[in-house]
N, C-alpha and C positions, 0 to 999 in steps of 0.2 A: 593515440591518447586513450588511456583507460578512463572510462566514464564512471564505472561502478564496480565495486568489489566487496567481497567478504574477507575480513582479516583472518589469518590463520588461527588466531586465538579463538575467534567466534566459531570457526568450523571444528576446532579441536574440542570445544566445550559442547557444541550443538551439532554433532555430525549428521543429524537427520535433516538439516536445513536444505530446503530447495527453494530457489527463487527464479521466477520468470521476470525478464527485463525487456521492455519495449522502449526504444528511443524513437520519438516522432518529431519531425521538424516540418516547417511550412504549414503550421496549423492556423485555423481561424476559429477561435473558441467562442462561438455564438451562444445565444439561448438555444436550448435543446429543441431540435426540429420535431414537428408533430409525430412523425413515424417512430422516431427513437423514444420520444416521451411516452407514446402508447405502449411500446415494448417494455419500457421501464416500469410503467404502472402495472402492466399485466404480470410482469415477473414478481412484483411485490405481492400481488394477490395470490399467485401460485405458491410462493414461498410461505406466506402467512398461513395459507390453508394446509400446506404440507407439514409445517411445524406443529400447528395446533397448540396444545398446552405442554408439549414436551420440553423438559428443561434444556436450555441451550448448552449447559455444561456437559450434556451427554453426546453432543455432536463431536465426532472424533477430531476434526480439525481444530475446533475451539478448545477442546480438552487438552490437546497437545500444546497449544499456545499458553494455556493456563500453567501447565507444568514448566514451560520454558520461562515464563515470567518469574515464576517462583525461584528458579535456579539462579537468576541474577538479582534476586532480592526484592522483587516487586510483588506486592499483594495483588493477585489477578482479579479479585472482586472489587478492588478499589480503583485499579487502573486496567480497564478492559481493553483487549486488543481491538483494533479497528473493526474487524468483521463481527465480533461479538457485540460491540457497541451499536453497530448498524442494525443487526438483527434484533437486538434488544429494543431499539427505538421502534422498529417496524412492528414487533409483537405487542409493545406497550401502547403505541400511539396510533397504529393502524395504517400509517403510510409515511413515506419519506418525501418531503417536498423537493421539487426540481431546483437545481442551483445553476448549472450551465452544462453545455454539451459534454465536456471532458469529465467533469465530476459525476454527472449522471451515468455516463457510459461506464466509468470505473465502479460506481456503486451497483449498477446492474450486474456486472460480472462478480463482484464481491458477494452479493446476495445469492446468485445462482450457484456458486461453488463453495460458499461458506469460508472464504479465504480473505485475508486483508489485502486490499488493492489500494495503492497510493499513486497519485499523480503529482510529480514534482516539477514545478517550473524551473528551468535551467538558467534563467537570466542572471541570477545572483551567485551561481555556483562557480567556485574557483577550483580548477583541476578535477580531481577524482572524488566522488562520493564513496566513502568507506563505511561499512557496517562494522563497528568495533566497540569495545568497552570504553566508556568515557573516562577521561582523566579528571574531569571536574572543572577544567579551566576553559572549556569550549563555550560558545555563545549561542543562545536560543532566544527567539522571540515568539511567544505564543500567538496563536491565531487571534486576530482582532486586537492585538496589543502592540504597543511600541516599546515596552520595557524589556530590556535584556536580562536574561537570567542564565544560570549555569546548571547543566545537568549534574546529577549526583555521580560521584566517582563510582565506577563499576557498573552503572546501568548501560544498556546497549543503545547506541545512537547511530544515526546516519549523519556523517559529518564530512565537510569538504577539506581541501588542503589548507584553507585559511582558518579552520576551526569553527566555521559556521555550521550549526546543527540544523538539518532539515526535518529530522524526526527524533523524538525522544521515546524512551522505553520501547525500543525497537519499532513496533507498529501500533503505538498508542496514539500519538498525536503529532501532526506536522507543524512546521513553523509557518509564521505569517508570510515570510518571503517566498516560501515554496508553493503557496496555494495557487491553483489554476484560476486565472481571472480572464476578463475580456481581452486583455492584451497579450495573453500567453500564446507563443508561437513555437516553443521548443520545450518538450517535456521528456522526462524519464518516468515510465510507469513500472511499478514493481508489483508482483503478486507472489506471496510467500506461503510456505507450509512447513510444518514440523511433524506431521502425522505419518503413519506407515505408508499410506497411499499418496503422499505429497507429490512425488514426481509425476504421477499420472494426472492428478487433479490440477497441479500447477501448469503442466503442459497444455492441458485442455483449456484452462482459463486464459493462458497467454495467447493461444491460437484464437480464442473467442475475441479477445481484445483487439488483436490484429485485424480480424474480419470486420468488427464493428468500426474500427478506425478507417479501414479501406472503404467501407460503405458510406460513412458519414463525413469523412475527410479525404476524399479521393485524390486531392492534390498533395497530400502529405507524403513525405519520405519516411519509411519505416525500416527499422532494423531490430532484431530481437535475439535472445539467447535464453537458455535454461542453465542456471548455475547451481552447483552443488559442491560437495567436498572435492571432487575431482576436477572441477572447472569453475574457478571462483571469481573470475573477472570478466567484464564486458567492455569493449570487445575482447575476444580471447587473445 
């Protein structure tokens, strides 16, 4: 069974796309343990000090996502990619509160590599999750909401075979159904880049994710892949 793929239309339009995918099962998504929390907080301090007052728009990975958003008709300063939103929150507010083990682990890696990292609970997924252009009739429920909405035709979505959207505007926002919570046991984690060094950075970030999961969820079963124009689906 194919769990995740990029459509040919997406890769034709955005040939620089590189995505790391980790499938993890047998998880126990607890509160973040003290050692991981300490590492997460230390990473926040390091990143905040390293960035200083430098504009986030000058970071190559974030600049590339801004260009990508513009291509499919989304204003990138109105809808910021997840990595930029996270870094913006860190630099404006000084810290990012802990949520749970899986979310904190993903945010730690996102901050470290300046790449969008998303954790998708697989409980509600039907078939394959495909990154493709929306037709406009798919269904999305925003985080913290119960109301269904439809994506705009032409925006990039993560959507399953039943038309349920797990992320809108590519890496802008996840759905409520896909959020990692206390009962989450099966996830797909993605880390993506569009910049010239994306393959190297995405590979390192994906390896980092696997190592963190192995350390803090040793009972879990892990499988991963790096996807691009030449290898667009997981498992291959």
